[in-house]
VMD Tcl script that draws the C-alpha trace (Angstrom):
set ca {
  {-5.84 -12.18 -7.36}
  {-3.43 -15.00 -8.04}
  {-0.69 -15.23 -10.59}
  {1.54 -18.10 -11.56}
  {5.11 -18.36 -10.24}
  {7.80 -16.34 -11.95}
  {10.44 -18.59 -13.44}
  {14.14 -17.76 -13.39}
  {15.50 -21.07 -14.67}
  {17.96 -19.32 -16.98}
  {19.46 -17.60 -13.94}
  {19.65 -20.65 -11.69}
  {23.22 -19.86 -10.72}
  {22.25 -16.46 -9.35}
  {20.87 -15.76 -5.92}
  {17.39 -14.29 -5.85}
  {18.73 -10.84 -4.95}
  {21.25 -10.96 -7.81}
  {18.57 -12.12 -10.24}
  {16.28 -9.31 -9.14}
  {19.11 -6.83 -9.68}
  {19.59 -8.11 -13.23}
  {15.87 -7.87 -14.00}
  {15.53 -4.38 -12.51}
  {18.60 -3.10 -14.38}
  {17.25 -4.53 -17.63}
  {13.83 -2.97 -17.04}
  {15.25 0.46 -16.21}
  {17.62 0.32 -19.18}
  {14.84 -0.65 -21.56}
  {12.66 2.18 -20.30}
  {15.43 4.76 -20.58}
  {16.38 3.74 -24.12}
  {12.74 3.66 -25.20}
  {11.96 7.19 -24.00}
  {12.32 9.94 -26.55}
  {10.46 13.22 -26.36}
  {7.44 13.51 -24.09}
  {7.80 14.15 -20.40}
  {11.06 12.29 -19.98}
  {12.66 13.73 -23.08}
  {11.96 17.32 -22.05}
  {13.93 17.21 -18.82}
  {17.42 15.79 -18.50}
  {18.74 17.93 -15.65}
  {17.60 19.92 -12.65}
  {15.68 18.52 -9.71}
  {12.23 17.39 -8.67}
  {10.68 17.36 -5.18}
  {8.86 14.18 -4.18}
  {6.66 13.71 -1.12}
  {6.23 10.01 -0.39}
  {5.02 7.68 2.36}
  {6.62 4.64 0.70}
  {9.04 2.67 2.88}
  {12.46 4.27 2.65}
  {14.33 1.23 1.31}
  {11.90 1.02 -1.62}
  {11.80 4.76 -2.14}
  {15.58 5.05 -2.37}
  {15.82 2.12 -4.79}
  {13.35 3.75 -7.18}
  {14.92 7.20 -6.79}
  {18.40 5.89 -7.60}
  {17.12 4.16 -10.73}
  {15.25 7.27 -11.89}
  {18.21 9.57 -11.26}
  {20.58 7.27 -13.13}
  {18.27 7.01 -16.15}
  {17.10 10.64 -16.30}
  {19.93 12.80 -14.95}
  {17.39 14.54 -12.68}
  {18.08 14.85 -8.96}
  {15.22 13.91 -6.61}
  {14.71 15.64 -3.29}
  {12.45 13.32 -1.32}
  {10.54 13.98 1.88}
  {9.12 11.01 3.77}
  {7.18 10.46 6.98}
  {7.49 8.43 10.17}
  {6.17 4.89 10.58}
  {3.67 6.10 13.16}
  {2.11 8.87 11.03}
  {2.57 7.46 7.52}
  {0.79 9.50 4.83}
  {-1.23 11.49 7.39}
  {1.62 13.83 8.30}
  {2.50 14.43 4.65}
  {-1.15 15.12 3.82}
  {-1.22 17.87 6.42}
  {2.06 19.30 5.15}
  {0.83 19.45 1.58}
  {-2.35 21.20 2.73}
  {-0.32 23.72 4.72}
  {1.79 24.48 1.63}
  {-1.09 24.77 -0.82}
  {-0.61 28.51 -1.44}
  {3.11 28.05 -2.16}
  {3.67 24.40 -3.13}
  {7.11 22.99 -2.49}
  {6.42 19.48 -3.79}
  {6.13 18.48 -7.44}
  {5.07 14.83 -7.17}
  {3.03 12.90 -4.63}
  {3.57 9.15 -4.22}
  {1.58 7.54 -1.42}
  {1.61 3.92 -0.32}
  {-2.20 4.03 0.04}
  {-5.10 5.83 -1.68}
  {-7.19 7.63 0.92}
  {-4.95 10.58 1.72}
  {-4.56 11.01 -2.03}
  {-8.34 11.06 -2.54}
  {-8.67 13.69 0.17}
  {-6.02 15.92 -1.38}
  {-7.53 15.54 -4.85}
  {-10.94 16.61 -3.51}
  {-9.31 19.73 -2.06}
  {-7.93 20.73 -5.45}
  {-4.25 20.19 -4.67}
  {-3.50 18.06 -7.76}
  {-3.67 18.61 -11.50}
  {-4.52 15.95 -14.09}
  {-1.90 13.52 -15.37}
  {-2.44 12.59 -19.00}
  {-0.65 9.38 -19.89}
  {-1.66 6.26 -21.81}
  {-1.21 3.66 -19.08}
  {-1.12 -0.11 -19.30}
  {-4.43 -1.86 -18.57}
  {-5.09 -3.40 -15.15}
  {-4.30 -7.07 -14.60}
  {-8.01 -7.50 -13.79}
  {-10.75 -5.22 -15.08}
  {-12.38 -4.99 -11.65}
  {-9.31 -3.10 -10.43}
  {-9.78 -0.27 -12.94}
  {-11.75 2.01 -10.55}
  {-8.94 1.68 -7.98}
  {-6.31 2.85 -10.45}
  {-7.63 6.20 -11.64}
  {-9.01 9.12 -9.68}
  {-11.76 11.40 -10.89}
  {-10.63 13.57 -13.81}
  {-7.28 11.78 -13.84}
  {-6.09 13.64 -10.74}
  {-4.29 10.55 -9.47}
  {-3.36 7.08 -10.71}
  {-2.71 3.80 -8.94}
  {0.01 1.18 -9.22}
  {1.21 -1.84 -7.22}
  {-1.04 -3.29 -4.53}
  {-0.37 -4.37 -0.99}
  {-2.89 -6.49 0.92}
  {-4.22 -6.16 4.44}
  {-3.62 -9.45 6.21}
  {-4.04 -11.11 9.57}
  {-0.58 -11.69 11.01}
  {-0.43 -14.82 13.17}
  {2.24 -16.23 15.46}
  {3.56 -19.37 13.80}
  {2.67 -22.57 15.65}
  {0.29 -20.87 18.10}
  {-2.88 -22.26 16.50}
  {-3.78 -25.54 14.90}
  {-5.29 -25.44 11.43}
  {-8.88 -25.47 12.62}
  {-8.52 -22.67 15.16}
  {-6.41 -20.13 13.23}
  {-8.23 -16.77 12.99}
  {-9.18 -16.30 9.34}
  {-11.57 -13.35 9.39}
  {-11.33 -9.86 10.81}
  {-14.51 -10.72 12.74}
  {-12.62 -13.51 14.53}
  {-10.60 -10.94 16.46}
  {-13.74 -10.31 18.50}
  {-13.87 -13.90 19.79}
  {-13.36 -14.15 23.58}
  {-10.77 -16.93 23.11}
  {-8.38 -14.27 21.75}
  {-8.69 -11.93 24.72}
  {-5.34 -10.30 25.49}
  {-3.81 -11.78 22.32}
  {-4.65 -9.26 19.57}
  {-3.22 -5.99 18.28}
  {-3.19 -3.48 15.43}
  {-1.63 -0.15 14.51}
  {-3.25 3.03 15.80}
  {-6.25 3.60 13.52}
  {-5.61 7.29 12.86}
  {-2.64 6.63 10.59}
  {-1.44 4.69 7.58}
  {-3.20 1.73 6.01}
  {-5.00 0.88 9.25}
  {-6.93 4.12 8.86}
  {-8.17 3.09 5.43}
  {-8.89 -0.46 6.56}
  {-11.07 0.75 9.43}
  {-12.95 3.10 7.10}
  {-13.49 0.28 4.59}
  {-14.96 -1.95 7.30}
  {-17.24 0.87 8.44}
  {-18.40 1.47 4.87}
  {-19.01 -2.24 4.22}
  {-20.66 -3.12 7.54}
  {-22.41 0.11 8.41}
  {-21.31 2.38 11.23}
  {-23.37 0.70 13.94}
  {-21.97 -2.77 13.25}
  {-18.47 -1.33 12.93}
  {-18.77 0.31 16.33}
  {-19.97 -2.97 17.86}
  {-16.88 -4.68 16.46}
  {-14.65 -2.00 17.97}
  {-16.36 -2.51 21.33}
  {-15.67 -6.24 21.06}
  {-11.99 -5.52 20.33}
  {-11.82 -3.26 23.37}
  {-13.36 -6.00 25.51}
  {-10.72 -8.35 24.12}
  {-7.96 -5.99 25.26}
  {-6.70 -5.03 21.80}
  {-3.22 -3.49 21.93}
  {-2.46 -0.48 19.74}
  {0.99 -0.02 18.19}
  {2.87 2.73 16.41}
  {2.72 1.08 12.99}
  {2.19 -2.14 11.08}
  {5.81 -3.23 11.41}
  {5.51 -2.81 15.18}
  {2.49 -5.12 15.15}
  {4.50 -7.77 13.34}
  {7.39 -7.36 15.77}
  {4.99 -7.75 18.72}
  {3.74 -11.02 17.23}
  {7.29 -12.25 16.72}
  {8.22 -11.28 20.31}
  {5.20 -13.08 21.75}
  {3.43 -9.97 23.07}
  {0.39 -10.89 21.00}
  {-0.58 -13.84 18.83}
  {-2.70 -12.12 16.18}
  {-2.62 -8.68 14.56}
  {-3.90 -6.71 11.60}
  {-1.06 -5.59 9.36}
  {0.12 -5.32 5.74}
  {1.42 -8.08 3.53}
  {4.81 -6.43 3.00}
  {5.42 -6.28 6.76}
  {4.86 -10.02 7.05}
  {7.15 -10.69 4.08}
  {9.78 -8.64 5.91}
  {9.29 -10.75 9.03}
  {9.67 -13.95 7.01}
  {12.86 -12.59 5.46}
  {14.18 -12.07 8.99}
  {13.13 -15.61 9.98}
  {10.59 -14.31 12.48}
  {7.80 -16.74 13.44}
  {4.99 -14.78 11.76}
  {2.73 -15.93 8.94}
  {0.18 -14.07 6.82}
  {-3.42 -15.26 6.85}
  {-5.48 -13.90 3.96}
  {-9.00 -13.22 5.10}
  {-11.52 -15.82 3.99}
  {-14.54 -14.62 2.01}
  {-17.66 -15.11 4.11}
  {-20.63 -12.83 3.51}
  {-23.51 -15.24 3.02}
  {-24.38 -15.85 6.68}
  {-26.02 -13.82 9.41}
  {-22.87 -12.27 10.85}
  {-22.96 -8.47 11.27}
  {-19.29 -8.52 10.24}
  {-19.07 -10.27 6.85}
  {-15.72 -10.87 5.15}
  {-14.90 -9.91 1.58}
  {-11.35 -11.24 1.35}
  {-7.99 -9.54 1.87}
  {-8.35 -5.81 1.24}
  {-6.12 -4.48 -1.54}
  {-4.54 -1.03 -1.35}
  {-2.83 0.55 -4.36}
  {0.08 2.95 -4.30}
  {-1.09 6.27 -5.73}
  {0.76 8.91 -7.75}
  {-0.29 12.50 -8.47}
  {1.10 15.77 -9.77}
  {1.01 18.65 -7.28}
  {-0.74 21.71 -8.70}
  {1.68 24.60 -9.02}
  {4.76 22.56 -8.15}
  {8.00 24.43 -8.93}
  {9.62 21.92 -11.31}
  {7.14 21.16 -14.07}
  {9.17 19.31 -16.70}
  {11.09 17.30 -14.14}
  {7.83 16.38 -12.40}
  {6.50 15.01 -15.67}
  {9.57 12.84 -16.10}
  {9.30 11.34 -12.62}
  {5.57 10.70 -12.98}
  {6.18 8.94 -16.27}
  {8.84 6.78 -14.63}
  {6.47 5.84 -11.80}
  {3.38 5.20 -13.91}
  {4.67 4.07 -17.31}
  {8.19 3.04 -16.47}
  {9.75 0.25 -14.40}
  {8.72 1.44 -10.93}
  {5.88 -1.06 -10.55}
  {8.13 -3.91 -11.64}
  {10.72 -2.77 -9.11}
  {8.11 -2.87 -6.34}
  {6.98 -6.36 -7.39}
  {10.52 -7.70 -7.49}
  {11.58 -6.03 -4.25}
  {11.58 -7.56 -0.78}
  {8.22 -5.83 -0.27}
  {6.61 -7.97 -3.02}
  {3.93 -5.48 -4.01}
  {1.41 -7.02 -6.39}
  {1.45 -5.59 -9.92}
  {-1.78 -3.75 -10.67}
  {-1.14 -3.33 -14.39}
  {0.02 -5.59 -17.18}
  {3.74 -5.41 -17.74}
  {6.95 -7.43 -18.10}
  {6.74 -8.77 -14.54}
  {2.97 -8.85 -13.97}
  {3.40 -12.34 -12.55}
  {4.56 -12.75 -8.97}
  {5.98 -15.70 -7.13}
  {3.29 -18.05 -5.83}
  {4.54 -17.53 -2.28}
  {3.57 -13.87 -2.42}
  {0.33 -14.04 -4.40}
  {-2.99 -13.05 -2.81}
  {-6.02 -15.31 -3.16}
  {-9.15 -13.38 -4.03}
  {-8.57 -9.77 -3.13}
  {-11.15 -7.26 -1.98}
  {-11.32 -4.17 -4.17}
  {-13.48 -1.78 -2.11}
  {-15.18 1.34 -3.44}
  {-12.41 3.82 -2.63}
  {-14.60 6.90 -3.00}
  {-17.26 5.36 -0.74}
  {-14.63 4.44 1.84}
  {-13.17 7.95 1.75}
  {-16.63 9.42 2.38}
  {-16.97 7.64 5.76}
  {-13.32 7.97 6.81}
  {-13.78 10.75 9.35}
  {-16.85 9.11 10.91}
  {-14.91 5.85 11.21}
  {-12.00 7.66 12.88}
  {-14.39 9.33 15.32}
  {-15.74 5.91 16.27}
  {-12.20 4.56 16.74}
  {-11.28 7.54 18.94}
  {-14.42 7.12 21.05}
  {-14.16 3.38 21.56}
  {-10.42 2.71 21.50}
  {-9.13 6.04 22.75}
  {-6.75 6.11 19.81}
}
mol new
graphics top color blue
foreach p $ca { graphics top sphere $p radius 0.5 }
foreach p [lrange $ca 0 end-1] q [lrange $ca 1 end] { graphics top cylinder $p $q radius 0.2 }
display resetview
């Protein structure tokens, strides 16, 4: 998945942050002026309750824009870095008889798929923009329209800058099992966040036996487990480890802070005899759903429309997180620096089906 660079020649005098602010304001204004009737037109006051695992700085930016354009107050509940999505999933399940949330916005799809299968969502009926690539369509709509996807992040291999020459840089997840990296690798605890989904995707693609063998190799290599993806990146920057599995947005944050961490996008390699083939950098969409029986119906519809049809995806693409647009829109192009070559679009339903077995293997082998 690679798009051409976004050009801002007409705003050359502006800093990037100022230019982004101009673009976001224009996008939000255009959306607000173009909405009449429908979900957004039926609610111009009151409040809506949002449960979200999205990073707080992004969440607050989107909330502020929605509140300013709609007049609706958002009460948002987030989660910790260490238990992202997982803690909110359990909370939503616990509240199923008396829902407190109206809208669910997760930074990954697998908790959403689990909740949808349990009957906690109701269909969202909107005419959404088409995906930037047709192969992404199955990743952007749940069964019966119970959830919808926007804005991708990629799983990447974070590498300490200058620690490897070009020929020895780890470029595949399988490379983390090489003895030369013993004591030099890390990842977030597999039970939570995007690492959970990544592990399940590997188990689904490789088969459980091969996946378990890879985990055993990581254990032999002394893999270090951290409280979240940002902690993995910080450990690389601090020299605790040289290589770690993380998310693209965490590496972009490290680069913004001038930390010596670079993103390596996994090379496609599935034609050989390796038990651990590579399919490219795994893509993970944000997912949005409407909570069944939520207390603020009209306001929920307005927020969902803002997230799925409105400028939210553009805001994520233009933010410091540099999420990749999943749908065609005004800013479907991203800067070349933040594009993702290839991009693995796994079978999300198939991955979800093996998630618990993959977590059991991680617990057994890694003690996570």
